[in-house]
py3Dmol code that shows the C-alpha trace and the ligand (Angstrom):
import py3Dmol

protein = """\
ATOM      1  CA  MET A   1      21.912  44.361  19.035  1.00  0.00           C
ATOM      2  CA  SER A   2      23.823  47.417  20.088  1.00  0.00           C
ATOM      3  CA  ILE A   3      23.286  50.044  17.385  1.00  0.00           C
ATOM      4  CA  ARG A   4      20.436  52.385  18.239  1.00  0.00           C
ATOM      5  CA  ASN A   5      21.090  55.515  16.171  1.00  0.00           C
ATOM      6  CA  ALA A   6      20.146  56.159  12.556  1.00  0.00           C
ATOM      7  CA  VAL A   7      20.777  59.114  10.268  1.00  0.00           C
ATOM      8  CA  ILE A   8      18.301  59.784   7.468  1.00  0.00           C
ATOM      9  CA  PRO A   9      19.525  62.317   4.914  1.00  0.00           C
ATOM     10  CA  VAL A  10      16.542  64.111   3.359  1.00  0.00           C
ATOM     11  CA  ALA A  11      18.096  67.385   2.227  1.00  0.00           C
ATOM     12  CA  GLY A  12      18.206  66.643  -1.522  1.00  0.00           C
ATOM     13  CA  LEU A  13      16.283  69.037  -3.756  1.00  0.00           C
ATOM     14  CA  GLY A  14      14.268  66.468  -5.664  1.00  0.00           C
ATOM     15  CA  THR A  15      14.684  68.309  -8.975  1.00  0.00           C
ATOM     16  CA  ARG A  16      14.082  65.102 -10.927  1.00  0.00           C
ATOM     17  CA  LEU A  17      10.549  65.065  -9.482  1.00  0.00           C
ATOM     18  CA  LEU A  18       9.488  68.611 -10.320  1.00  0.00           C
ATOM     19  CA  PRO A  19       6.817  69.980 -10.326  1.00  0.00           C
ATOM     20  CA  ALA A  20       5.598  67.499  -7.658  1.00  0.00           C
ATOM     21  CA  THR A  21       8.446  68.574  -5.376  1.00  0.00           C
ATOM     22  CA  LYS A  22       8.178  72.331  -5.929  1.00  0.00           C
ATOM     23  CA  SER A  23       6.854  72.923  -2.411  1.00  0.00           C
ATOM     24  CA  GLN A  24       6.933  69.492  -0.800  1.00  0.00           C
ATOM     25  CA  PRO A  25       9.841  67.187  -0.039  1.00  0.00           C
ATOM     26  CA  LYS A  26      10.183  64.134  -2.273  1.00  0.00           C
ATOM     27  CA  GLU A  27      10.442  62.048   0.908  1.00  0.00           C
ATOM     28  CA  MET A  28       6.858  63.086   1.769  1.00  0.00           C
ATOM     29  CA  LEU A  29       5.386  61.872  -1.533  1.00  0.00           C
ATOM     30  CA  PRO A  30       2.845  59.151  -0.867  1.00  0.00           C
ATOM     31  CA  VAL A  31       3.436  55.573  -1.908  1.00  0.00           C
ATOM     32  CA  GLY A  32       0.053  53.921  -1.504  1.00  0.00           C
ATOM     33  CA  LYS A  33      -1.323  55.254   1.775  1.00  0.00           C
ATOM     34  CA  LYS A  34       1.840  56.449   3.456  1.00  0.00           C
ATOM     35  CA  PRO A  35       4.547  59.009   2.782  1.00  0.00           C
ATOM     36  CA  ILE A  36       7.940  57.493   1.992  1.00  0.00           C
ATOM     37  CA  VAL A  37       9.576  58.610   5.269  1.00  0.00           C
ATOM     38  CA  GLN A  38       7.029  56.637   7.268  1.00  0.00           C
ATOM     39  CA  TYR A  39       8.059  53.378   5.564  1.00  0.00           C
ATOM     40  CA  ILE A  40      11.673  54.155   6.427  1.00  0.00           C
ATOM     41  CA  ILE A  41      10.933  54.812  10.094  1.00  0.00           C
ATOM     42  CA  GLU A  42       8.863  51.608  10.339  1.00  0.00           C
ATOM     43  CA  GLU A  43      11.729  49.640   8.783  1.00  0.00           C
ATOM     44  CA  LEU A  44      14.313  51.142  11.143  1.00  0.00           C
ATOM     45  CA  HIS A  45      12.107  50.618  14.178  1.00  0.00           C
ATOM     46  CA  LEU A  46      11.800  46.896  13.337  1.00  0.00           C
ATOM     47  CA  CYS A  47      15.596  46.742  13.272  1.00  0.00           C
ATOM     48  CA  GLY A  48      15.970  48.154  16.780  1.00  0.00           C
ATOM     49  CA  ILE A  49      16.605  51.825  16.004  1.00  0.00           C
ATOM     50  CA  GLU A  50      15.558  54.141  18.836  1.00  0.00           C
ATOM     51  CA  ARG A  51      16.878  57.541  17.727  1.00  0.00           C
ATOM     52  CA  ALA A  52      16.495  58.881  14.210  1.00  0.00           C
ATOM     53  CA  LEU A  53      18.189  62.072  13.049  1.00  0.00           C
ATOM     54  CA  PHE A  54      16.813  63.602   9.854  1.00  0.00           C
ATOM     55  CA  VAL A  55      19.300  65.778   8.023  1.00  0.00           C
ATOM     56  CA  THR A  56      16.893  68.207   6.396  1.00  0.00           C
ATOM     57  CA  GLY A  57      17.199  71.347   4.318  1.00  0.00           C
ATOM     58  CA  ARG A  58      15.131  74.235   3.036  1.00  0.00           C
ATOM     59  CA  GLY A  59      11.476  73.341   2.367  1.00  0.00           C
ATOM     60  CA  LYS A  60      11.533  70.083   4.334  1.00  0.00           C
ATOM     61  CA  SER A  61       9.584  71.100   7.437  1.00  0.00           C
ATOM     62  CA  SER A  62       6.553  68.940   6.564  1.00  0.00           C
ATOM     63  CA  ILE A  63       8.696  65.916   7.492  1.00  0.00           C
ATOM     64  CA  GLU A  64       8.902  67.289  11.040  1.00  0.00           C
ATOM     65  CA  ASP A  65       5.174  68.025  11.020  1.00  0.00           C
ATOM     66  CA  HIS A  66       4.430  64.469   9.952  1.00  0.00           C
ATOM     67  CA  PHE A  67       6.147  62.947  12.979  1.00  0.00           C
ATOM     68  CA  ASP A  68       4.815  65.521  15.455  1.00  0.00           C
ATOM     69  CA  ASP A  69       2.408  64.515  18.120  1.00  0.00           C
ATOM     70  CA  ASP A  70      -1.045  65.835  17.166  1.00  0.00           C
ATOM     71  CA  PRO A  71      -3.353  65.475  20.200  1.00  0.00           C
ATOM     72  CA  ASP A  72      -6.367  67.064  18.444  1.00  0.00           C
ATOM     73  CA  LEU A  73      -6.182  64.631  15.544  1.00  0.00           C
ATOM     74  CA  ILE A  74      -5.666  61.684  17.879  1.00  0.00           C
ATOM     75  CA  ARG A  75      -8.702  62.723  19.971  1.00  0.00           C
ATOM     76  CA  THR A  76     -10.878  63.118  16.883  1.00  0.00           C
ATOM     77  CA  LEU A  77      -9.876  59.685  15.574  1.00  0.00           C
ATOM     78  CA  ARG A  78     -10.421  58.076  18.963  1.00  0.00           C
ATOM     79  CA  GLU A  79     -13.892  59.601  19.254  1.00  0.00           C
ATOM     80  CA  ALA A  80     -14.709  58.365  15.756  1.00  0.00           C
ATOM     81  CA  GLY A  81     -13.532  54.855  16.665  1.00  0.00           C
ATOM     82  CA  LYS A  82     -10.832  54.844  13.974  1.00  0.00           C
ATOM     83  CA  GLU A  83      -8.496  52.551  15.874  1.00  0.00           C
ATOM     84  CA  ASP A  84      -6.721  51.301  12.732  1.00  0.00           C
ATOM     85  CA  LEU A  85      -5.691  54.832  11.755  1.00  0.00           C
ATOM     86  CA  LEU A  86      -4.637  55.619  15.319  1.00  0.00           C
ATOM     87  CA  GLU A  87      -2.281  52.643  15.201  1.00  0.00           C
ATOM     88  CA  GLU A  88      -0.598  53.984  12.076  1.00  0.00           C
ATOM     89  CA  LEU A  89      -0.260  57.546  13.301  1.00  0.00           C
ATOM     90  CA  GLN A  90       1.038  57.210  16.834  1.00  0.00           C
ATOM     91  CA  TYR A  91       4.717  56.995  16.048  1.00  0.00           C
ATOM     92  CA  GLU A  92       5.741  57.758  19.600  1.00  0.00           C
ATOM     93  CA  ARG A  93       4.290  54.393  20.593  1.00  0.00           C
ATOM     94  CA  MET A  94       7.128  52.813  18.616  1.00  0.00           C
ATOM     95  CA  GLY A  95       9.536  54.467  20.996  1.00  0.00           C
ATOM     96  CA  VAL A  96      11.552  56.143  18.225  1.00  0.00           C
ATOM     97  CA  HIS A  97      12.909  59.524  19.219  1.00  0.00           C
ATOM     98  CA  PHE A  98      13.014  61.991  16.313  1.00  0.00           C
ATOM     99  CA  LEU A  99      15.672  64.653  15.900  1.00  0.00           C
ATOM    100  CA  TYR A 100      16.317  67.113  13.106  1.00  0.00           C
ATOM    101  CA  THR A 101      19.266  69.090  11.855  1.00  0.00           C
ATOM    102  CA  ARG A 102      19.766  71.094   8.694  1.00  0.00           C
ATOM    103  CA  GLN A 103      22.318  70.893   5.942  1.00  0.00           C
ATOM    104  CA  ARG A 104      22.592  74.579   5.137  1.00  0.00           C
ATOM    105  CA  ARG A 105      24.072  74.196   1.658  1.00  0.00           C
ATOM    106  CA  GLN A 106      23.722  71.463  -0.944  1.00  0.00           C
ATOM    107  CA  ARG A 107      27.196  69.975  -0.823  1.00  0.00           C
ATOM    108  CA  GLY A 108      26.525  66.291  -1.324  1.00  0.00           C
ATOM    109  CA  LEU A 109      25.640  63.188   0.663  1.00  0.00           C
ATOM    110  CA  GLY A 110      28.989  63.057   2.476  1.00  0.00           C
ATOM    111  CA  ASP A 111      28.485  66.615   3.706  1.00  0.00           C
ATOM    112  CA  ALA A 112      24.918  65.790   4.825  1.00  0.00           C
ATOM    113  CA  ILE A 113      26.189  62.861   6.914  1.00  0.00           C
ATOM    114  CA  LEU A 114      28.842  65.097   8.444  1.00  0.00           C
ATOM    115  CA  CYS A 115      25.982  67.124   9.978  1.00  0.00           C
ATOM    116  CA  ALA A 116      25.327  64.035  12.175  1.00  0.00           C
ATOM    117  CA  GLU A 117      28.776  63.965  13.786  1.00  0.00           C
ATOM    118  CA  HIS A 118      27.661  65.182  17.228  1.00  0.00           C
ATOM    119  CA  PHE A 119      24.524  63.068  17.157  1.00  0.00           C
ATOM    120  CA  ALA A 120      26.523  59.882  16.508  1.00  0.00           C
ATOM    121  CA  GLY A 121      29.240  60.630  19.051  1.00  0.00           C
ATOM    122  CA  ASP A 122      31.522  57.626  19.625  1.00  0.00           C
ATOM    123  CA  GLU A 123      29.003  55.003  18.577  1.00  0.00           C
ATOM    124  CA  PRO A 124      28.414  53.202  15.290  1.00  0.00           C
ATOM    125  CA  PHE A 125      25.265  54.266  13.465  1.00  0.00           C
ATOM    126  CA  VAL A 126      22.974  53.374  10.586  1.00  0.00           C
ATOM    127  CA  VAL A 127      22.431  55.542   7.507  1.00  0.00           C
ATOM    128  CA  ALA A 128      19.150  55.080   5.608  1.00  0.00           C
ATOM    129  CA  LEU A 129      18.676  57.189   2.483  1.00  0.00           C
ATOM    130  CA  GLY A 130      15.358  59.017   2.555  1.00  0.00           C
ATOM    131  CA  ASP A 131      14.348  58.214  -1.018  1.00  0.00           C
ATOM    132  CA  SER A 132      14.352  54.408  -0.924  1.00  0.00           C
ATOM    133  CA  ILE A 133      11.821  51.965   0.472  1.00  0.00           C
ATOM    134  CA  ILE A 134      13.084  48.406   0.940  1.00  0.00           C
ATOM    135  CA  GLY A 135      10.577  45.541   0.919  1.00  0.00           C
ATOM    136  CA  ARG A 136       6.901  45.768  -0.064  1.00  0.00           C
ATOM    137  CA  HIS A 137       4.652  43.348   1.832  1.00  0.00           C
ATOM    138  CA  LYS A 138       6.656  43.841   4.975  1.00  0.00           C
ATOM    139  CA  PRO A 139       9.623  46.041   5.836  1.00  0.00           C
ATOM    140  CA  SER A 140      13.026  44.548   5.129  1.00  0.00           C
ATOM    141  CA  LEU A 141      15.352  43.442   7.923  1.00  0.00           C
ATOM    142  CA  ILE A 142      18.420  44.328   5.876  1.00  0.00           C
ATOM    143  CA  VAL A 143      19.562  46.834   8.516  1.00  0.00           C
ATOM    144  CA  GLN A 144      19.599  44.066  11.126  1.00  0.00           C
ATOM    145  CA  ARG A 145      21.741  41.918   8.834  1.00  0.00           C
ATOM    146  CA  LEU A 146      24.048  44.869   8.146  1.00  0.00           C
ATOM    147  CA  ILE A 147      24.514  45.401  11.889  1.00  0.00           C
ATOM    148  CA  ALA A 148      25.233  41.675  12.376  1.00  0.00           C
ATOM    149  CA  ALA A 149      27.815  41.679   9.529  1.00  0.00           C
ATOM    150  CA  PHE A 150      29.372  44.910  10.808  1.00  0.00           C
ATOM    151  CA  GLU A 151      29.855  43.357  14.244  1.00  0.00           C
ATOM    152  CA  ALA A 152      30.869  39.849  13.148  1.00  0.00           C
ATOM    153  CA  HIS A 153      33.549  41.163  10.761  1.00  0.00           C
ATOM    154  CA  GLU A 154      34.677  43.993  13.032  1.00  0.00           C
ATOM    155  CA  ALA A 155      34.122  46.250  10.044  1.00  0.00           C
ATOM    156  CA  SER A 156      34.235  50.035   9.821  1.00  0.00           C
ATOM    157  CA  CYS A 157      31.432  50.043   7.309  1.00  0.00           C
ATOM    158  CA  ALA A 158      28.736  47.640   6.094  1.00  0.00           C
ATOM    159  CA  ILE A 159      26.776  48.408   2.930  1.00  0.00           C
ATOM    160  CA  ALA A 160      23.589  46.894   1.481  1.00  0.00           C
ATOM    161  CA  VAL A 161      23.977  46.163  -2.231  1.00  0.00           C
ATOM    162  CA  GLU A 162      21.556  45.099  -4.947  1.00  0.00           C
ATOM    163  CA  GLU A 163      22.124  43.641  -8.380  1.00  0.00           C
ATOM    164  CA  VAL A 164      21.234  46.066 -11.192  1.00  0.00           C
ATOM    165  CA  PRO A 165      21.361  45.709 -14.989  1.00  0.00           C
ATOM    166  CA  MET A 166      24.755  46.714 -16.386  1.00  0.00           C
ATOM    167  CA  ASP A 167      23.218  49.653 -18.279  1.00  0.00           C
ATOM    168  CA  GLN A 168      22.131  51.205 -14.960  1.00  0.00           C
ATOM    169  CA  VAL A 169      25.442  51.131 -13.069  1.00  0.00           C
ATOM    170  CA  SER A 170      26.140  54.783 -13.874  1.00  0.00           C
ATOM    171  CA  MET A 171      23.176  55.777 -11.644  1.00  0.00           C
ATOM    172  CA  TYR A 172      24.676  54.269  -8.468  1.00  0.00           C
ATOM    173  CA  GLY A 173      27.680  53.728  -6.273  1.00  0.00           C
ATOM    174  CA  VAL A 174      29.068  50.344  -7.368  1.00  0.00           C
ATOM    175  CA  VAL A 175      31.158  47.935  -5.271  1.00  0.00           C
ATOM    176  CA  LYS A 176      33.808  45.355  -6.106  1.00  0.00           C
ATOM    177  CA  PRO A 177      33.009  42.176  -4.119  1.00  0.00           C
ATOM    178  CA  ALA A 178      35.846  39.857  -3.041  1.00  0.00           C
ATOM    179  CA  SER A 179      33.597  36.754  -3.176  1.00  0.00           C
ATOM    180  CA  ASP A 180      30.176  35.448  -4.212  1.00  0.00           C
ATOM    181  CA  SER A 181      28.881  34.964  -0.674  1.00  0.00           C
ATOM    182  CA  GLU A 182      25.886  36.786   0.772  1.00  0.00           C
ATOM    183  CA  VAL A 183      28.167  38.791   3.068  1.00  0.00           C
ATOM    184  CA  PHE A 184      31.483  39.692   1.440  1.00  0.00           C
ATOM    185  CA  GLU A 185      34.449  41.993   1.734  1.00  0.00           C
ATOM    186  CA  ILE A 186      34.443  45.011  -0.549  1.00  0.00           C
ATOM    187  CA  THR A 187      37.818  45.697  -2.135  1.00  0.00           C
ATOM    188  CA  ASP A 188      36.865  48.861  -4.007  1.00  0.00           C
ATOM    189  CA  LEU A 189      33.876  51.051  -4.810  1.00  0.00           C
ATOM    190  CA  VAL A 190      33.158  53.823  -7.301  1.00  0.00           C
ATOM    191  CA  GLU A 191      30.415  56.438  -7.369  1.00  0.00           C
ATOM    192  CA  LYS A 192      28.385  56.443 -10.611  1.00  0.00           C
ATOM    193  CA  PRO A 193      30.977  54.752 -12.855  1.00  0.00           C
ATOM    194  CA  LYS A 194      30.718  54.521 -16.631  1.00  0.00           C
ATOM    195  CA  ARG A 195      29.534  51.068 -17.651  1.00  0.00           C
ATOM    196  CA  GLU A 196      32.990  50.067 -18.922  1.00  0.00           C
ATOM    197  CA  GLU A 197      34.636  51.197 -15.675  1.00  0.00           C
ATOM    198  CA  ALA A 198      32.191  49.604 -13.241  1.00  0.00           C
ATOM    199  CA  PRO A 199      33.830  47.011 -10.940  1.00  0.00           C
ATOM    200  CA  SER A 200      30.619  44.882 -10.965  1.00  0.00           C
ATOM    201  CA  ASN A 201      26.851  45.351 -11.270  1.00  0.00           C
ATOM    202  CA  TRP A 202      26.288  45.362  -7.476  1.00  0.00           C
ATOM    203  CA  ALA A 203      24.951  48.795  -6.574  1.00  0.00           C
ATOM    204  CA  ILE A 204      24.893  50.534  -3.202  1.00  0.00           C
ATOM    205  CA  ALA A 205      21.267  50.263  -2.062  1.00  0.00           C
ATOM    206  CA  GLY A 206      20.804  53.156   0.356  1.00  0.00           C
ATOM    207  CA  ARG A 207      21.397  51.405   3.712  1.00  0.00           C
ATOM    208  CA  TYR A 208      24.726  51.489   5.545  1.00  0.00           C
ATOM    209  CA  VAL A 209      26.271  50.986   8.999  1.00  0.00           C
ATOM    210  CA  PHE A 210      29.303  53.079   9.916  1.00  0.00           C
ATOM    211  CA  ALA A 211      31.883  53.333  12.637  1.00  0.00           C
ATOM    212  CA  PRO A 212      32.355  56.944  13.803  1.00  0.00           C
ATOM    213  CA  SER A 213      35.733  56.978  11.987  1.00  0.00           C
ATOM    214  CA  LEU A 214      33.636  57.767   8.892  1.00  0.00           C
ATOM    215  CA  PHE A 215      33.550  61.420   9.956  1.00  0.00           C
ATOM    216  CA  SER A 216      37.320  61.911   9.751  1.00  0.00           C
ATOM    217  CA  ALA A 217      37.288  60.130   6.369  1.00  0.00           C
ATOM    218  CA  ILE A 218      34.609  62.541   5.069  1.00  0.00           C
ATOM    219  CA  LYS A 219      36.675  65.499   6.279  1.00  0.00           C
ATOM    220  CA  GLN A 220      39.680  64.234   4.310  1.00  0.00           C
ATOM    221  CA  THR A 221      37.616  63.615   1.162  1.00  0.00           C
ATOM    222  CA  GLY A 222      37.822  66.218  -1.578  1.00  0.00           C
ATOM    223  CA  PHE A 223      34.837  67.762  -3.349  1.00  0.00           C
ATOM    224  CA  ASP A 224      34.040  66.172  -6.700  1.00  0.00           C
ATOM    225  CA  HIS A 225      33.693  68.001 -10.051  1.00  0.00           C
ATOM    226  CA  ARG A 226      30.142  69.070  -9.071  1.00  0.00           C
ATOM    227  CA  GLY A 227      31.293  70.588  -5.785  1.00  0.00           C
ATOM    228  CA  GLU A 228      29.876  67.691  -3.748  1.00  0.00           C
ATOM    229  CA  LEU A 229      31.380  65.549  -1.011  1.00  0.00           C
ATOM    230  CA  GLN A 230      30.550  61.965  -1.953  1.00  0.00           C
ATOM    231  CA  LEU A 231      29.905  59.407   0.760  1.00  0.00           C
ATOM    232  CA  THR A 232      31.252  56.690  -1.571  1.00  0.00           C
ATOM    233  CA  ASP A 233      34.585  58.554  -1.869  1.00  0.00           C
ATOM    234  CA  ALA A 234      34.864  58.719   1.936  1.00  0.00           C
ATOM    235  CA  ILE A 235      34.244  54.961   2.198  1.00  0.00           C
ATOM    236  CA  ARG A 236      36.916  54.395  -0.447  1.00  0.00           C
ATOM    237  CA  LEU A 237      39.314  56.392   1.707  1.00  0.00           C
ATOM    238  CA  MET A 238      38.484  54.164   4.689  1.00  0.00           C
ATOM    239  CA  LEU A 239      39.406  51.153   2.536  1.00  0.00           C
ATOM    240  CA  ARG A 240      42.692  52.760   1.522  1.00  0.00           C
ATOM    241  CA  GLU A 241      43.456  53.308   5.219  1.00  0.00           C
ATOM    242  CA  GLY A 242      43.163  49.540   5.690  1.00  0.00           C
ATOM    243  CA  LYS A 243      39.703  49.576   7.291  1.00  0.00           C
ATOM    244  CA  ARG A 244      37.377  46.672   6.604  1.00  0.00           C
ATOM    245  CA  VAL A 245      34.272  47.347   4.509  1.00  0.00           C
ATOM    246  CA  VAL A 246      31.710  44.588   3.989  1.00  0.00           C
ATOM    247  CA  GLY A 247      28.743  44.241   1.657  1.00  0.00           C
ATOM    248  CA  VAL A 248      25.453  42.438   2.305  1.00  0.00           C
ATOM    249  CA  ARG A 249      23.361  41.422  -0.707  1.00  0.00           C
ATOM    250  CA  LEU A 250      19.666  42.274  -0.850  1.00  0.00           C
ATOM    251  CA  PRO A 251      17.646  39.196  -1.815  1.00  0.00           C
ATOM    252  CA  ARG A 252      15.112  39.648  -4.644  1.00  0.00           C
ATOM    253  CA  GLU A 253      12.161  39.507  -2.254  1.00  0.00           C
ATOM    254  CA  GLU A 254      13.546  42.551  -0.436  1.00  0.00           C
ATOM    255  CA  LYS A 255      13.504  44.731  -3.495  1.00  0.00           C
ATOM    256  CA  ARG A 256      14.556  48.376  -3.204  1.00  0.00           C
ATOM    257  CA  TYR A 257      12.103  50.982  -4.457  1.00  0.00           C
ATOM    258  CA  ASP A 258      13.856  54.143  -5.578  1.00  0.00           C
ATOM    259  CA  ILE A 259      11.707  57.263  -5.442  1.00  0.00           C
ATOM    260  CA  GLY A 260      14.290  59.581  -6.966  1.00  0.00           C
ATOM    261  CA  ASN A 261      12.743  59.871 -10.445  1.00  0.00           C
ATOM    262  CA  PHE A 262       9.272  59.678 -11.993  1.00  0.00           C
ATOM    263  CA  GLU A 263       9.799  56.384 -13.759  1.00  0.00           C
ATOM    264  CA  SER A 264      10.562  54.462 -10.589  1.00  0.00           C
ATOM    265  CA  TYR A 265       8.206  56.562  -8.435  1.00  0.00           C
ATOM    266  CA  PHE A 266       5.253  55.739 -10.728  1.00  0.00           C
ATOM    267  CA  GLU A 267       6.184  52.056 -10.790  1.00  0.00           C
ATOM    268  CA  THR A 268       6.519  51.993  -7.021  1.00  0.00           C
ATOM    269  CA  PHE A 269       3.217  53.769  -6.395  1.00  0.00           C
ATOM    270  CA  VAL A 270       1.346  51.504  -8.794  1.00  0.00           C
ATOM    271  CA  GLU A 271       2.881  48.349  -7.302  1.00  0.00           C
ATOM    272  CA  PHE A 272       2.013  49.371  -3.728  1.00  0.00           C
ATOM    273  CA  ALA A 273      -1.490  50.544  -4.653  1.00  0.00           C
ATOM    274  CA  LEU A 274      -2.278  47.389  -6.653  1.00  0.00           C
ATOM    275  CA  THR A 275      -1.283  45.215  -3.688  1.00  0.00           C
ATOM    276  CA  ASP A 276      -3.048  47.288  -1.024  1.00  0.00           C
ATOM    277  CA  PRO A 277      -5.173  44.807   0.953  1.00  0.00           C
ATOM    278  CA  GLU A 278      -8.157  47.171   1.073  1.00  0.00           C
ATOM    279  CA  PHE A 279      -8.106  49.005  -2.263  1.00  0.00           C
ATOM    280  CA  GLY A 280      -5.900  46.731  -4.392  1.00  0.00           C
ATOM    281  CA  PRO A 281      -8.579  44.304  -5.682  1.00  0.00           C
ATOM    282  CA  ARG A 282     -10.824  47.115  -7.003  1.00  0.00           C
ATOM    283  CA  LEU A 283      -7.844  48.956  -8.466  1.00  0.00           C
ATOM    284  CA  ARG A 284      -6.623  45.819 -10.264  1.00  0.00           C
ATOM    285  CA  GLN A 285     -10.030  45.465 -11.864  1.00  0.00           C
ATOM    286  CA  HIS A 286      -9.961  49.137 -12.880  1.00  0.00           C
ATOM    287  CA  ALA A 287      -6.449  48.744 -14.312  1.00  0.00           C
ATOM    288  CA  ARG A 288      -7.529  45.716 -16.365  1.00  0.00           C
ATOM    289  CA  GLU A 289     -10.374  47.784 -17.853  1.00  0.00           C
ATOM    290  CA  LEU A 290      -8.017  50.672 -18.624  1.00  0.00           C
ATOM    291  CA  LEU A 291      -5.527  48.381 -20.324  1.00  0.00           C
ATOM    292  CA  LYS A 292      -8.081  46.705 -22.612  1.00  0.00           C
TER     293      LYS A 292
END
"""
ligand_1 = """\
16
G1P
C 23.178 57.844 -3.623
C 24.589 57.282 -3.403
C 24.838 56.084 -4.314
C 23.748 55.043 -4.099
C 22.361 55.672 -4.300
C 21.263 54.682 -3.932
O 23.121 58.432 -4.904
O 25.538 58.310 -3.629
O 26.096 55.533 -4.038
O 23.933 53.948 -4.978
O 22.194 56.833 -3.479
O 20.008 55.244 -4.135
P 21.901 59.436 -5.353
O 20.752 58.547 -5.707
O 21.624 60.307 -4.187
O 22.438 60.179 -6.534
"""
view = py3Dmol.view(width=600, height=400)
view.addModel(protein, "pdb")
view.setStyle({"model": 0}, {"cartoon": {"style": "trace"}})
view.addModel(ligand_1, "xyz")
view.setStyle({"model": 1}, {"stick": {}})
view.zoomTo()
view.show()
């Protein structure tokens, strides 16, 4: 496996989660015991990622604090014999190197990724959106399968996709698959289409692999009606230039948890808390009493 770099855009304002996100990043909201970003780093680490660049923005510094080394805390935990907590907090043991850069203005996902141009250099890289967890009982290996598909098909882009109900297509980027296979060529894609204009109900699921040629495609992409540079539009441009774009389907057991709005955040938190090995059984009992 040759791809070692990942970009994690976390600059979004999180307005759909106000007031919870008034002074804390949505990516730091807890899901069960851990903040969302920690799940993402654990997933990427399992898939061989060694360098992670967070594209942050105003009010996001607690993400950096979370991944900082904290010798005082580590010492206190060690003295108290809390080995299990130590395991979960010593990120540097994973060997992931954390870097941060800032998107200075809110100009869309494409613009956020452009901030990673120097970081990526001439090498392909992974993009993992900071507001999605994939897999519950164990982290998903979708990024590994994306890398494998990217390499096997000599693609310029590989995208994870998930099936969504037709009435939700307007919330996502939606792809047009060329076949029914697990890994398939994408012949077109549209960002947040109307239901009647959607090319399928396979939605972009927040994990991608890109060749560095993405950056020139983003630079040629125009701003949309909201003044944003859409990543999906840049990928569409790559397709029009004759580059190969492949999709990899997420199986049901590797469900994607979207934390971008309260409805799915609540569902995600409850699902993770109810299945927590330590606190889940008691919570399930409590929930049954509440629901009587
Ligand atoms: C972004 C992407 C979209 C993708 C979605 C997945 O949209 O632009 O293509 O389907 O993430 O979560 P956002 O949720 O940031 O509006």
